[in-house]
BALOBA-1460 file (C-alpha; in Angstrom, 3 decimals):
// residues 333
<rec num="1" residu="m" x="5.959" y="13.288" z="95.899"/>
<rec num="2" residu="n" x="6.798" y="10.558" z="93.885"/>
<rec num="3" residu="q" x="9.828" y="11.352" z="92.418"/>
<rec num="4" residu="p" x="9.233" y="12.113" z="88.341"/>
<rec num="5" residu="e" x="9.678" y="8.994" z="85.774"/>
<rec num="6" residu="r" x="11.833" y="9.211" z="82.811"/>
<rec num="7" residu="l" x="9.928" y="7.056" z="79.865"/>
<rec num="8" residu="p" x="11.143" y="4.551" z="77.659"/>
<rec num="9" residu="n" x="11.686" y="6.321" z="74.968"/>
<rec num="10" residu="a" x="10.031" y="4.740" z="71.856"/>
<rec num="11" residu="l" x="11.091" y="7.484" z="69.549"/>
<rec num="12" residu="l" x="14.786" y="7.439" z="68.903"/>
<rec num="13" residu="g" x="14.928" y="11.128" z="67.000"/>
<rec num="14" residu="d" x="12.730" y="13.921" z="66.240"/>
<rec num="15" residu="k" x="11.595" y="15.514" z="62.848"/>
<rec num="16" residu="s" x="15.586" y="16.391" z="62.585"/>
<rec num="17" residu="n" x="16.602" y="12.991" z="61.958"/>
<rec num="18" residu="l" x="14.468" y="12.334" z="59.092"/>
<rec num="19" residu="s" x="15.613" y="11.806" z="55.501"/>
<rec num="20" residu="d" x="14.863" y="14.433" z="52.984"/>
<rec num="21" residu="k" x="12.611" y="11.968" z="51.487"/>
<rec num="22" residu="a" x="10.796" y="11.530" z="54.543"/>
<rec num="23" residu="r" x="10.736" y="15.195" z="55.547"/>
<rec num="24" residu="l" x="9.142" y="15.455" z="51.746"/>
<rec num="25" residu="e" x="6.214" y="13.180" z="52.855"/>
<rec num="26" residu="i" x="4.948" y="14.195" z="56.166"/>
<rec num="27" residu="l" x="5.344" y="17.974" z="54.392"/>
<rec num="28" residu="n" x="2.570" y="16.901" z="51.926"/>
<rec num="29" residu="l" x="0.382" y="15.663" z="54.952"/>
<rec num="30" residu="n" x="-0.178" y="18.810" z="56.065"/>
<rec num="31" residu="g" x="-3.537" y="20.623" z="55.747"/>
<rec num="32" residu="a" x="-7.565" y="20.530" z="56.837"/>
<rec num="33" residu="h" x="-9.562" y="17.475" z="56.579"/>
<rec num="34" residu="p" x="-13.241" y="19.071" z="56.789"/>
<rec num="35" residu="l" x="-14.908" y="16.149" z="55.403"/>
<rec num="36" residu="a" x="-13.212" y="14.005" z="57.914"/>
<rec num="37" residu="f" x="-14.060" y="16.164" z="60.597"/>
<rec num="38" residu="l" x="-17.531" y="16.360" z="59.796"/>
<rec num="39" residu="g" x="-18.083" y="13.185" z="59.478"/>
<rec num="40" residu="q" x="-16.805" y="12.048" z="62.700"/>
<rec num="41" residu="a" x="-19.041" y="14.926" z="63.993"/>
<rec num="42" residu="f" x="-21.839" y="13.406" z="62.267"/>
<rec num="43" residu="r" x="-21.233" y="9.819" z="63.737"/>
<rec num="44" residu="a" x="-20.626" y="11.195" z="67.240"/>
<rec num="45" residu="w" x="-24.249" y="12.979" z="66.875"/>
<rec num="46" residu="m" x="-26.030" y="9.744" z="65.374"/>
<rec num="47" residu="v" x="-24.383" y="7.587" z="68.312"/>
<rec num="48" residu="i" x="-25.672" y="9.571" z="71.163"/>
<rec num="49" residu="v" x="-29.099" y="10.292" z="69.174"/>
<rec num="50" residu="v" x="-29.775" y="6.582" z="68.869"/>
<rec num="51" residu="m" x="-28.684" y="5.923" z="72.212"/>
<rec num="52" residu="i" x="-30.698" y="8.595" z="73.745"/>
<rec num="53" residu="a" x="-33.701" y="7.448" z="72.083"/>
<rec num="54" residu="f" x="-32.936" y="3.882" z="72.689"/>
<rec num="55" residu="a" x="-32.496" y="4.329" z="76.521"/>
<rec num="56" residu="n" x="-35.452" y="6.312" z="76.694"/>
<rec num="57" residu="y" x="-37.175" y="3.546" z="74.794"/>
<rec num="58" residu="m" x="-36.357" y="0.720" z="76.796"/>
<rec num="59" residu="d" x="-36.566" y="2.473" z="80.647"/>
<rec num="60" residu="s" x="-33.993" y="0.423" z="82.315"/>
<rec num="61" residu="a" x="-31.257" y="0.564" z="84.615"/>
<rec num="62" residu="l" x="-28.648" y="-1.324" z="83.089"/>
<rec num="63" residu="i" x="-29.250" y="0.458" z="79.427"/>
<rec num="64" residu="n" x="-29.114" y="3.909" z="81.096"/>
<rec num="65" residu="l" x="-26.060" y="2.924" z="82.523"/>
<rec num="66" residu="i" x="-24.740" y="1.819" z="78.988"/>
<rec num="67" residu="a" x="-26.292" y="4.691" z="77.124"/>
<rec num="68" residu="i" x="-24.410" y="7.156" z="79.520"/>
<rec num="69" residu="i" x="-20.669" y="5.566" z="79.102"/>
<rec num="70" residu="i" x="-20.967" y="5.490" z="75.398"/>
<rec num="71" residu="i" x="-22.361" y="9.151" z="75.283"/>
<rec num="72" residu="a" x="-19.316" y="10.468" z="77.069"/>
<rec num="73" residu="t" x="-16.955" y="8.436" z="74.613"/>
<rec num="74" residu="r" x="-19.087" y="10.517" z="71.985"/>
<rec num="75" residu="f" x="-18.607" y="13.751" z="74.120"/>
<rec num="76" residu="n" x="-14.839" y="12.614" z="74.207"/>
<rec num="77" residu="i" x="-14.732" y="12.656" z="69.676"/>
<rec num="78" residu="f" x="-16.357" y="16.652" z="70.416"/>
<rec num="79" residu="g" x="-13.440" y="17.580" z="72.387"/>
<rec num="80" residu="l" x="-10.728" y="15.559" z="69.967"/>
<rec num="81" residu="l" x="-12.375" y="17.573" z="67.362"/>
<rec num="82" residu="v" x="-12.351" y="21.510" z="68.994"/>
<rec num="83" residu="h" x="-8.820" y="20.003" z="69.482"/>
<rec num="84" residu="e" x="-8.740" y="19.328" z="65.724"/>
<rec num="85" residu="q" x="-10.076" y="23.093" z="64.639"/>
<rec num="86" residu="v" x="-7.864" y="24.572" z="67.444"/>
<rec num="87" residu="h" x="-4.824" y="23.850" z="64.930"/>
<rec num="88" residu="f" x="-6.850" y="24.533" z="61.536"/>
<rec num="89" residu="l" x="-7.442" y="21.270" z="60.846"/>
<rec num="90" residu="g" x="-11.367" y="21.080" z="60.776"/>
<rec num="91" residu="l" x="-13.053" y="23.409" z="58.972"/>
<rec num="92" residu="r" x="-11.506" y="26.856" z="57.557"/>
<rec num="93" residu="g" x="-12.736" y="29.959" z="56.233"/>
<rec num="94" residu="r" x="-14.100" y="32.964" z="58.125"/>
<rec num="95" residu="y" x="-17.308" y="30.478" z="59.541"/>
<rec num="96" residu="g" x="-15.202" y="27.854" z="60.139"/>
<rec num="97" residu="d" x="-14.682" y="28.472" z="64.180"/>
<rec num="98" residu="a" x="-18.548" y="29.127" z="64.475"/>
<rec num="99" residu="i" x="-19.451" y="26.038" z="62.459"/>
<rec num="100" residu="a" x="-17.305" y="24.227" z="64.818"/>
<rec num="101" residu="d" x="-18.361" y="25.244" z="67.767"/>
<rec num="102" residu="l" x="-21.927" y="25.189" z="67.156"/>
<rec num="103" residu="i" x="-21.285" y="21.109" z="66.517"/>
<rec num="104" residu="v" x="-18.657" y="20.316" z="69.235"/>
<rec num="105" residu="a" x="-17.706" y="22.675" z="71.107"/>
<rec num="106" residu="y" x="-20.740" y="24.113" z="72.638"/>
<rec num="107" residu="p" x="-22.238" y="20.883" z="73.082"/>
<rec num="108" residu="l" x="-19.919" y="20.097" z="75.761"/>
<rec num="109" residu="l" x="-21.737" y="23.308" z="77.934"/>
<rec num="110" residu="g" x="-18.903" y="25.713" z="78.643"/>
<rec num="111" residu="v" x="-16.357" y="24.765" z="75.769"/>
<rec num="112" residu="t" x="-15.233" y="27.384" z="72.718"/>
<rec num="113" residu="i" x="-12.442" y="27.315" z="70.226"/>
<rec num="114" residu="k" x="-11.044" y="30.745" z="71.123"/>
<rec num="115" residu="n" x="-10.901" y="29.839" z="74.770"/>
<rec num="116" residu="y" x="-9.107" y="26.306" z="73.979"/>
<rec num="117" residu="a" x="-7.051" y="27.841" z="71.314"/>
<rec num="118" residu="k" x="-5.271" y="29.956" z="74.047"/>
<rec num="119" residu="v" x="-4.584" y="27.188" z="76.553"/>
<rec num="120" residu="h" x="-3.231" y="24.510" z="73.783"/>
<rec num="121" residu="l" x="-1.400" y="26.461" z="71.890"/>
<rec num="122" residu="s" x="0.372" y="27.950" z="74.732"/>
<rec num="123" residu="h" x="1.431" y="24.209" z="76.077"/>
<rec num="124" residu="h" x="2.794" y="23.747" z="71.898"/>
<rec num="125" residu="k" x="4.650" y="26.767" z="72.184"/>
<rec num="126" residu="f" x="5.963" y="26.681" z="75.705"/>
<rec num="127" residu="y" x="6.147" y="22.879" z="76.027"/>
<rec num="128" residu="f" x="6.525" y="21.722" z="79.940"/>
<rec num="129" residu="t" x="8.287" y="25.532" z="80.843"/>
<rec num="130" residu="n" x="6.665" y="27.684" z="83.755"/>
<rec num="131" residu="k" x="4.482" y="29.095" z="80.517"/>
<rec num="132" residu="d" x="3.211" y="26.098" z="79.485"/>
<rec num="133" residu="p" x="-0.852" y="26.163" z="81.445"/>
<rec num="134" residu="d" x="-1.142" y="22.041" z="80.723"/>
<rec num="135" residu="h" x="2.377" y="21.661" z="81.989"/>
<rec num="136" residu="l" x="1.564" y="23.892" z="85.549"/>
<rec num="137" residu="r" x="-1.970" y="22.796" z="85.998"/>
<rec num="138" residu="k" x="-0.986" y="19.340" z="85.812"/>
<rec num="139" residu="a" x="1.841" y="19.335" z="88.020"/>
<rec num="140" residu="g" x="1.343" y="17.629" z="91.696"/>
<rec num="141" residu="v" x="0.399" y="14.360" z="93.244"/>
<rec num="142" residu="d" x="-2.687" y="13.773" z="91.267"/>
<rec num="143" residu="w" x="-0.397" y="13.415" z="88.091"/>
<rec num="144" residu="a" x="2.393" y="11.422" z="89.663"/>
<rec num="145" residu="f" x="3.132" y="7.785" z="89.601"/>
<rec num="146" residu="p" x="3.340" y="5.275" z="90.478"/>
<rec num="147" residu="m" x="0.256" y="6.788" z="92.867"/>
<rec num="148" residu="s" x="-1.176" y="4.938" z="96.144"/>
<rec num="149" residu="s" x="-4.791" y="2.470" z="94.985"/>
<rec num="150" residu="l" x="-6.403" y="4.717" z="97.773"/>
<rec num="151" residu="h" x="-5.352" y="8.145" z="96.011"/>
<rec num="152" residu="l" x="-6.017" y="6.626" z="92.817"/>
<rec num="153" residu="a" x="-9.519" y="5.453" z="93.746"/>
<rec num="154" residu="k" x="-10.064" y="9.346" z="95.571"/>
<rec num="155" residu="l" x="-9.266" y="10.791" z="91.774"/>
<rec num="156" residu="i" x="-12.055" y="8.433" z="90.193"/>
<rec num="157" residu="l" x="-14.348" y="9.248" z="92.463"/>
<rec num="158" residu="s" x="-14.183" y="13.167" z="92.529"/>
<rec num="159" residu="d" x="-14.610" y="12.420" z="88.289"/>
<rec num="160" residu="i" x="-17.741" y="9.980" z="88.585"/>
<rec num="161" residu="v" x="-19.281" y="12.141" z="91.103"/>
<rec num="162" residu="g" x="-18.547" y="15.532" z="88.780"/>
<rec num="163" residu="l" x="-16.338" y="17.064" z="90.916"/>
<rec num="164" residu="s" x="-13.747" y="17.341" z="88.789"/>
<rec num="165" residu="f" x="-15.848" y="18.644" z="85.474"/>
<rec num="166" residu="i" x="-15.667" y="22.455" z="86.993"/>
<rec num="167" residu="k" x="-11.927" y="22.178" z="86.846"/>
<rec num="168" residu="l" x="-11.745" y="20.514" z="83.605"/>
<rec num="169" residu="l" x="-13.588" y="23.679" z="81.948"/>
<rec num="170" residu="r" x="-11.391" y="26.224" z="83.905"/>
<rec num="171" residu="g" x="-8.636" y="24.292" z="82.273"/>
<rec num="172" residu="k" x="-9.330" y="25.135" z="79.478"/>
<rec num="173" residu="r" x="-9.365" y="29.092" z="79.345"/>
<rec num="174" residu="h" x="-6.431" y="30.942" z="80.011"/>
<rec num="175" residu="e" x="-5.968" y="34.252" z="81.431"/>
<rec num="176" residu="s" x="-4.064" y="36.106" z="78.610"/>
<rec num="177" residu="t" x="-6.428" y="38.108" z="75.979"/>
<rec num="178" residu="k" x="-3.111" y="38.339" z="73.389"/>
<rec num="179" residu="l" x="-1.948" y="35.162" z="72.778"/>
<rec num="180" residu="f" x="-3.276" y="33.093" z="69.962"/>
<rec num="181" residu="q" x="-6.152" y="35.143" z="68.821"/>
<rec num="182" residu="r" x="-8.165" y="33.438" z="66.055"/>
<rec num="183" residu="p" x="-8.541" y="34.832" z="62.455"/>
<rec num="184" residu="h" x="-12.191" y="34.324" z="62.966"/>
<rec num="185" residu="p" x="-13.713" y="34.155" z="65.773"/>
<rec num="186" residu="s" x="-17.428" y="33.071" z="66.949"/>
<rec num="187" residu="p" x="-19.004" y="35.774" z="68.064"/>
<rec num="188" residu="l" x="-20.061" y="36.157" z="71.942"/>
<rec num="189" residu="w" x="-23.382" y="36.466" z="70.838"/>
<rec num="190" residu="l" x="-24.266" y="33.171" z="69.149"/>
<rec num="191" residu="r" x="-22.944" y="31.016" z="71.923"/>
<rec num="192" residu="y" x="-25.473" y="32.624" z="73.964"/>
<rec num="193" residu="l" x="-27.914" y="32.193" z="71.386"/>
<rec num="194" residu="f" x="-27.039" y="28.602" z="71.019"/>
<rec num="195" residu="y" x="-27.724" y="28.291" z="74.477"/>
<rec num="196" residu="l" x="-31.044" y="30.255" z="74.730"/>
<rec num="197" residu="v" x="-32.124" y="27.815" z="71.701"/>
<rec num="198" residu="i" x="-31.468" y="24.597" z="73.044"/>
<rec num="199" residu="a" x="-33.448" y="26.073" z="76.811"/>
<rec num="200" residu="g" x="-36.459" y="26.983" z="74.860"/>
<rec num="201" residu="l" x="-36.689" y="23.586" z="72.852"/>
<rec num="202" residu="l" x="-36.012" y="21.590" z="75.838"/>
<rec num="203" residu="t" x="-38.953" y="23.353" z="77.701"/>
<rec num="204" residu="y" x="-40.921" y="23.519" z="75.018"/>
<rec num="205" residu="t" x="-40.919" y="19.766" z="74.565"/>
<rec num="206" residu="g" x="-40.881" y="18.827" z="78.059"/>
<rec num="207" residu="t" x="-37.805" y="17.230" z="77.518"/>
<rec num="208" residu="w" x="-35.497" y="18.411" z="80.396"/>
<rec num="209" residu="n" x="-35.605" y="15.134" z="82.395"/>
<rec num="210" residu="i" x="-34.138" y="13.747" z="79.325"/>
<rec num="211" residu="f" x="-31.456" y="16.336" z="79.292"/>
<rec num="212" residu="v" x="-30.267" y="15.793" z="82.541"/>
<rec num="213" residu="m" x="-30.109" y="12.495" z="81.902"/>
<rec num="214" residu="y" x="-28.660" y="11.595" z="78.801"/>
<rec num="215" residu="w" x="-26.540" y="14.850" z="78.267"/>
<rec num="216" residu="v" x="-25.457" y="16.141" z="81.853"/>
<rec num="217" residu="v" x="-24.836" y="13.487" z="84.123"/>
<rec num="218" residu="p" x="-22.323" y="12.044" z="81.220"/>
<rec num="219" residu="l" x="-20.933" y="15.035" z="80.809"/>
<rec num="220" residu="l" x="-20.340" y="15.484" z="84.711"/>
<rec num="221" residu="t" x="-19.108" y="11.764" z="85.198"/>
<rec num="222" residu="v" x="-18.145" y="9.337" z="82.839"/>
<rec num="223" residu="f" x="-16.358" y="12.266" z="80.258"/>
<rec num="224" residu="p" x="-14.221" y="13.665" z="83.099"/>
<rec num="225" residu="l" x="-13.135" y="10.027" z="83.842"/>
<rec num="226" residu="i" x="-12.173" y="9.716" z="79.345"/>
<rec num="227" residu="v" x="-10.597" y="13.099" z="79.397"/>
<rec num="228" residu="r" x="-8.677" y="12.081" z="82.840"/>
<rec num="229" residu="l" x="-7.384" y="8.818" z="80.884"/>
<rec num="230" residu="g" x="-6.581" y="10.695" z="77.751"/>
<rec num="231" residu="a" x="-4.307" y="13.435" z="79.748"/>
<rec num="232" residu="i" x="-2.253" y="10.858" z="81.314"/>
<rec num="233" residu="s" x="-1.663" y="8.824" z="77.796"/>
<rec num="234" residu="e" x="-0.753" y="12.072" z="76.369"/>
<rec num="235" residu="h" x="2.211" y="12.913" z="78.572"/>
<rec num="236" residu="v" x="4.342" y="12.358" z="82.381"/>
<rec num="237" residu="y" x="3.535" y="15.391" z="84.144"/>
<rec num="238" residu="n" x="5.923" y="16.753" z="86.533"/>
<rec num="239" residu="m" x="9.129" y="16.717" z="84.729"/>
<rec num="240" residu="p" x="9.776" y="20.491" z="83.914"/>
<rec num="241" residu="g" x="12.009" y="21.168" z="81.077"/>
<rec num="242" residu="a" x="11.657" y="17.606" z="79.571"/>
<rec num="243" residu="s" x="11.223" y="16.992" z="76.136"/>
<rec num="244" residu="v" x="8.472" y="15.706" z="74.418"/>
<rec num="245" residu="i" x="10.221" y="12.235" z="73.447"/>
<rec num="246" residu="e" x="10.903" y="11.881" z="76.480"/>
<rec num="247" residu="s" x="7.599" y="12.653" z="78.200"/>
<rec num="248" residu="s" x="5.402" y="11.408" z="75.459"/>
<rec num="249" residu="p" x="4.289" y="7.701" z="75.177"/>
<rec num="250" residu="l" x="3.666" y="5.938" z="72.150"/>
<rec num="251" residu="i" x="0.532" y="3.854" z="72.628"/>
<rec num="252" residu="i" x="-1.287" y="1.869" z="70.121"/>
<rec num="253" residu="q" x="-4.820" y="1.020" z="70.410"/>
<rec num="254" residu="k" x="-6.277" y="-2.589" z="70.312"/>
<rec num="255" residu="w" x="-9.185" y="-3.380" z="68.415"/>
<rec num="256" residu="w" x="-11.498" y="-3.114" z="71.222"/>
<rec num="257" residu="e" x="-10.277" y="-0.072" z="72.438"/>
<rec num="258" residu="k" x="-10.582" y="1.599" z="69.019"/>
<rec num="259" residu="l" x="-14.087" y="0.257" z="69.079"/>
<rec num="260" residu="l" x="-15.501" y="1.340" z="72.669"/>
<rec num="261" residu="l" x="-13.126" y="4.547" z="73.465"/>
<rec num="262" residu="p" x="-12.165" y="5.922" z="69.991"/>
<rec num="263" residu="n" x="-9.775" y="8.587" z="70.606"/>
<rec num="264" residu="l" x="-8.747" y="9.972" z="66.864"/>
<rec num="265" residu="n" x="-5.152" y="8.841" z="66.999"/>
<rec num="266" residu="f" x="-4.205" y="11.029" z="70.093"/>
<rec num="267" residu="t" x="-1.879" y="8.228" z="71.705"/>
<rec num="268" residu="f" x="0.372" y="8.974" z="68.868"/>
<rec num="269" residu="h" x="0.339" y="12.273" z="70.240"/>
<rec num="270" residu="a" x="4.566" y="12.831" z="70.125"/>
<rec num="271" residu="y" x="3.797" y="12.986" z="66.577"/>
<rec num="272" residu="h" x="1.060" y="15.677" z="66.755"/>
<rec num="273" residu="h" x="3.464" y="17.994" z="68.361"/>
<rec num="274" residu="f" x="6.173" y="16.967" z="65.828"/>
<rec num="275" residu="y" x="3.865" y="17.980" z="63.098"/>
<rec num="276" residu="p" x="0.704" y="19.649" z="64.724"/>
<rec num="277" residu="g" x="0.209" y="21.058" z="60.962"/>
<rec num="278" residu="v" x="-1.365" y="17.746" z="59.887"/>
<rec num="279" residu="a" x="-4.468" y="15.900" z="60.662"/>
<rec num="280" residu="w" x="-5.464" y="13.180" z="62.996"/>
<rec num="281" residu="l" x="-6.092" y="10.468" z="60.604"/>
<rec num="282" residu="n" x="-2.358" y="10.895" z="58.892"/>
<rec num="283" residu="l" x="-0.770" y="10.615" z="62.200"/>
<rec num="284" residu="p" x="-0.651" y="6.479" z="62.085"/>
<rec num="285" residu="r" x="1.020" y="7.530" z="57.867"/>
<rec num="286" residu="i" x="3.638" y="9.528" z="60.503"/>
<rec num="287" residu="h" x="4.435" y="6.577" z="62.508"/>
<rec num="288" residu="d" x="5.000" y="4.277" z="59.390"/>
<rec num="289" residu="i" x="7.409" y="6.798" z="58.281"/>
<rec num="290" residu="f" x="9.510" y="7.066" z="61.586"/>
<rec num="291" residu="k" x="9.488" y="3.172" z="61.611"/>
<rec num="292" residu="r" x="11.177" y="2.926" z="58.314"/>
<rec num="293" residu="e" x="13.172" y="5.249" z="58.902"/>
<rec num="294" residu="k" x="14.340" y="2.821" z="62.226"/>
<rec num="295" residu="l" x="13.443" y="6.043" z="64.142"/>
<rec num="296" residu="v" x="10.841" y="3.723" z="66.683"/>
<rec num="297" residu="n" x="11.704" y="1.396" z="69.507"/>
<rec num="298" residu="e" x="9.220" y="-0.863" z="69.264"/>
<rec num="299" residu="s" x="10.265" y="-2.648" z="72.374"/>
<rec num="300" residu="n" x="9.040" y="0.799" z="73.931"/>
<rec num="301" residu="v" x="5.990" y="1.178" z="72.188"/>
<rec num="302" residu="f" x="2.835" y="0.626" z="74.217"/>
<rec num="303" residu="y" x="-0.009" y="-1.275" z="73.016"/>
<rec num="304" residu="g" x="-3.003" y="-1.120" z="74.800"/>
<rec num="305" residu="y" x="-4.080" y="1.771" z="77.670"/>
<rec num="306" residu="w" x="-3.522" y="-1.462" z="80.091"/>
<rec num="307" residu="a" x="-0.008" y="-1.769" z="79.021"/>
<rec num="308" residu="y" x="0.703" y="1.232" z="79.627"/>
<rec num="309" residu="l" x="-1.112" y="2.187" z="82.811"/>
<rec num="310" residu="k" x="0.594" y="-0.923" z="84.417"/>
<rec num="311" residu="y" x="3.713" y="0.807" z="83.651"/>
<rec num="312" residu="l" x="3.100" y="3.778" z="85.382"/>
<rec num="313" residu="q" x="2.093" y="2.064" z="88.614"/>
<rec num="314" residu="s" x="4.773" y="-0.259" z="88.265"/>
<rec num="315" residu="s" x="7.638" y="-0.032" z="91.141"/>
<rec num="316" residu="q" x="10.040" y="-0.581" z="88.093"/>
<rec num="317" residu="q" x="10.243" y="2.794" z="86.873"/>
<rec num="318" residu="k" x="13.895" y="4.466" z="87.106"/>
<rec num="319" residu="p" x="14.175" y="8.008" z="88.148"/>
<rec num="320" residu="v" x="14.518" y="9.946" z="85.850"/>
<rec num="321" residu="t" x="17.981" y="12.659" z="85.762"/>
<rec num="322" residu="l" x="17.202" y="14.992" z="82.714"/>
<rec num="323" residu="a" x="20.176" y="16.984" z="83.047"/>
<rec num="324" residu="g" x="22.055" y="13.570" z="81.975"/>
<rec num="325" residu="s" x="19.551" y="12.497" z="79.407"/>
<rec num="326" residu="s" x="20.993" y="11.418" z="76.150"/>
<rec num="327" residu="s" x="17.194" y="11.040" z="74.349"/>
<rec num="328" residu="r" x="16.889" y="13.178" z="71.680"/>
<rec num="329" residu="g" x="13.748" y="15.122" z="71.167"/>
<rec num="330" residu="t" x="11.987" y="18.704" z="70.653"/>
<rec num="331" residu="r" x="10.393" y="21.154" z="73.063"/>
<rec num="332" residu="g" x="7.154" y="21.181" z="71.110"/>
<rec num="333" residu="a" x="5.976" y="22.844" z="67.905"/>
């Protein structure tokens, strides 16, 4: 396996290096944003519905392919909103998880807020240790860069033919039943009822073929590929004991990437680990504060996914020696 690489640090410090004024500003950014959450969910659903109707009407192989890709990008929005809800940044209250499950989790056919919370919050608490399920799951040759073109091609092929989807679902579950219990989890019967109602409607309307073409196909093929891109852009793995700063790139999407593959500021991921109580829409404001505090090394910020992926595949990277690293960072929030 390739030796793990340390990223060029885009951040020169963490929240402990901020001024009192900056800390107070960020403190005021904490909290849920239910309207923004529902707005993102509504827009994603509208894009999906419009693309299904348009592609079904046009009955064209090319339009079908475009529709499958666009629908998969909106499934990614669903996944990112599940992530927001896990941190209680979407819908609060007794029925918050239930509503979020119905509109963004259950449609992903196997994902639930309750199960994903155990995995993701464990990742935050036990960052890059042997108790971090994400770190353990993403160790090995499939996550080591630079990567041979042949191995990368095999991974992409496994995604687009649907072989990665089951692994993806398994990765969103945690064997422990004691960690990070939700205060108001969705009842199990709601999940079963949801799928029974959907199955009944598809049977009654005779639209199983449309469901398979425009829901199952993008979910099994393009969606895992987008999730892989998100995971690669989230952290550099195979680095036990690494801090957030040492293992998290700072990627600023280009305008066309925001249009084609919106990611709810997910590539400001180090800030999310520093401040998991701040919703996605406020992460750019945290970036601006860190810049003002002179804690951002602009030369190490990646502008666009391609710049970052090109760096990962570059032979110019220098091996990391974590024990001798002088960079400052936290072990996750």
